[in-house]
matplotlib code that plots the C-alpha trace (Angstrom):
import matplotlib.pyplot as plt

x = [42.8, 45.9, 47.3, 49.9, 52.2, 53.8, 57.1, 57.3, 60.3, 58.4, 56.2, 56.5, 54.2, 50.8, 49.5, 47.2, 50.1, 52.0, 48.9, 48.5, 52.1, 51.8, 48.8, 50.4, 53.5, 51.1, 49.5, 52.8, 54.0, 50.8, 51.3, 54.9, 54.3, 51.0, 52.6, 54.4, 51.4, 49.1, 51.7, 51.4, 47.6, 46.1, 42.5, 43.5, 42.2, 44.2, 41.7, 42.2, 45.9, 45.7, 43.6, 46.1, 48.9, 47.0, 46.0, 49.6, 50.9, 48.2, 49.0, 52.5, 51.4, 49.0, 45.9, 43.0, 42.7, 40.1, 37.0]
y = [-0.3, -1.3, 0.0, -1.4, 0.9, -0.5, 0.9, 2.2, 0.0, -3.1, -3.1, -1.5, 1.5, 0.6, 2.3, 4.3, 5.4, 6.6, 8.4, 10.3, 11.3, 12.6, 14.6, 16.2, 17.0, 18.6, 20.7, 21.9, 22.7, 24.7, 26.6, 27.4, 28.4, 30.3, 33.8, 33.8, 32.7, 35.4, 38.0, 37.0, 36.3, 38.5, 36.9, 33.3, 31.8, 29.3, 26.6, 27.2, 27.1, 23.9, 22.3, 23.1, 21.5, 18.4, 18.3, 18.7, 16.1, 13.4, 14.2, 13.4, 9.9, 9.3, 8.9, 11.1, 12.4, 11.0, 13.0]
z = [-22.8, -24.5, -27.7, -30.0, -31.7, -34.9, -36.0, -39.6, -40.1, -39.2, -42.2, -45.7, -46.2, -47.7, -50.8, -48.6, -46.4, -49.5, -50.8, -47.6, -47.6, -51.2, -50.3, -47.3, -49.5, -52.1, -49.5, -48.1, -51.5, -52.1, -48.9, -49.8, -53.4, -52.9, -52.1, -55.5, -57.3, -55.7, -56.6, -60.3, -60.2, -57.3, -57.7, -57.4, -54.2, -52.1, -53.0, -56.7, -56.3, -54.2, -56.8, -59.5, -57.4, -56.9, -60.6, -61.7, -59.2, -60.2, -64.0, -63.2, -61.7, -64.6, -62.5, -61.4, -57.8, -55.5, -55.2]

ax = plt.figure().add_subplot(projection="3d")
ax.plot(x, y, z, "-o")
ax.set_aspect("equal")
plt.show()
C-alpha cells in the first residue's frame, strides 16, 4: 500500500479543516476554563460548560453548531 502525504502548505485549508480546528480550540478552551467555572457554579457539568463554549463561539460566527 502506498500513501500520499499532502503538506498543509500545498493546499489552502478547506472549510471542513477550519471547522475542525475551531472545534478543537473550543474543546481546549473548555478544558482550560472549566475549573474556574466549576468554582463559581459547583453543579455545572463539563458537558454543560462545553456546550456553552460551543454556543458562544458559534454565536460569534453567526451560525448554529452542527448537531
